[in-house]
N, C-alpha and C positions, 0 to 999 in steps of 0.2 A: 082615603087619599093615598095613592101609590107614590112612593119616593122615586126620585130620578136616579137612573143607574149611575154608579160611581164611574168617573172617567178612568180609562186604562192608562196608567203612567207610561210616558214615552220611554223607550229604551235609552239607556245611557250611551254616551259617545263611545266608550270602550266596547260595549256590547255590539253597537251598530257597526263598528269597524274592526271587529275581532278577526275576521277572515283576512282583511287587508293587512293587519298588523302581523299576523302569522306569516303571510307570504313575504312581507318586507323583511322580517327577521331571518327567514330561510335564505332569501336572496343576499341579504347583507352578510350572513355568515359565509355563504359560498364565495362571495366576493373577496373575503379575506383568506379562507382556507384553501381554495383551489390555487391561487397564485403562490401561496406558501408551499403547498405540496409540489407544485411545478418547480419552484426554486430549489427545494430540497433534492428532487430528482436530478436537476441539472447539476447541483453541487456534487451529488454522488457520482455522476457520470464524468466529472472532471477533477475531482479532488479525493484522493484516498483518505478516508476518515473512519473506516470500520476495521479496527485492528483485530487480527486473529493471532492469538499467542501461540508461538511454536514451542515444541518440547524437544528435549534431547533425543528422545526415541524416534522422532519424526512426526510430521503433521501433514495431513492431506489438505491440499489447497489447489483448487481449480483442476481436479482430476489427477493430480500427481502427488507423490509423497516427497517432502522436503525435510532436510535436517542439516544442522551445522556439524561438521566433523572435525574441524580444526581451526585454531586461531593462532596466528604467528605475528609477532612484532619484530620489525627491523629498525632499530634506532638509527636516526640520522639518514635514513634512506632517501629522504626528500631532496637533499642537496644534489643528487645525481639527475633529477628530472625537472628541475625548475631553472629557468634561464634568468630570473630576476631576483633581486635581494629579498630575502624572506626570513622569518624566524625558523629556528630548528624544527624539524618535523620528523615524525616516525611513520614508517610504512606499515600499515596494518593489513594483513591478508586474512580474509574470512573464507574458509573452504567449505563448500556445500556438496551434498549428495542429493540428486533428484532422481526419482524413479518414475518415469512417465507412465501414466495410465493408458488404457486402451483408447485409441482415438486422439491421443495427444502426441503431436509430432514435434520435431526439433524447432521448426519455424514458429510454432505457437509458443514454445518455451522461450525462444530468443526474443520475444517481445517484452520480456521482463526487464526491470531495472533494479539496481541495488541502491540502498541508502543506509547510512549510519546516523543514528541520533543519540543524543545524550539526555540526561535528566533535565538539563536547562533549556532543551529545545533546539540546541545547535544541530545542524545537519551537514552531512558530507555526502556527495554523490560518488557512487562507485566508479572506479577506473578514470578518475579525473585527477590531474590534467591528462591530456592525450598521450604525452610522452611516458607517463607512468604505465598506462595500459600497454603501449607499444613495447616497453621494456620486458614485460612478462609474456606477452604473446610471442615475442622473439624466442622465449624459452619454451615455446610450445605448451603454454599453460592456458587452458580454456578459461576465458573470462565471460563468455556468454552462457546463459542458463541451459542451452540445448545443443550447442555445437562448439567445436574447438577450432583453433587456428594453428597453422604450422607452415613454416617456410619450406617444408618438404613436400608441399602440395597435398598432404593428407588432411582430411577434415573429419574427425570423429564426431558422431552425432548421438544424441539420446535416442534410445529405442524403448518401446513399451516393455515394462517388466524388468528392465535391466538398469543397474545403477550407473549414473553418469556424474562425473565430478567436475566442478568448476570453481573458480576463485574470483571473489570480488576484492579489489585492492583500494585502499583508502590512504590518503595523506592527512594525518591528524597532528595537532600540536604535540610537541615532544612531551613524553611522560603522561599523556592522557590515560587515566586508569580505565581498565576494562569494566570495572564495576559501574553499573549505571548505563553502559552503552547497550544499544539494541541494533542488531543487524536486520534489515528489512528487505523483503522481496515484494516488488510491485509489478502487477500486470495492468494492462490498459483498464482504467476504472470502469468504463462502460461495458466491459466484457465480463466482469467478475460477478460472483453471486455471494452476498448481495452486492449491488453496484458500489464501487468505491472501497472494497475490502482489500486488505493487504496482509502479508504474513510478517510477523515480528518475533525475532529470537533474542532473548537476553543473553549477553555474552558473559562467559566465565573464563578464567585463565586456562582451565583444562576441561572443556565441555565433555560430558559423557559420550561415549561412542556406542 
């Protein structure tokens, strides 16, 4: 007497739906990862957040070499350029040298902005307020990264391979120590490599030349 064949056990739910589960996991991951990457790219394009540390000898950034060549403090200078009541302030002048690389012209360099930050996260924009900038441009001091100003009608500009000097001016609270301050150069975030990168120099009372 022959025995009846044993029934083949039905596949479990997990095995029957394995392909669907894998596909759902891939799609679910993509639904989170792709928007996140897009958001990070958008943040890079609009917010400088990749710091490049500058050195006293000079640092290459976006095809040009930059360095801080002088720091000067003028106590009480703020009273001459502010029209409203304010606390005592010091004028801080950060002098830079930039040597443009091949293919980098003054118009490209002039898209830069200056910023001063301290260890507590406080920030000051370069050449603000406007009267502060005007005071020094009247002295024929270049405050743009690639071109100068002068009431004599002449406008010196940065040329590839040649040093060009400019100054960023800040109005800071009186007595602010230089230790812990960083002077920064920012170009349009979407144009830098990597996107959102910026150049940052720690300030010292007498930076090496």
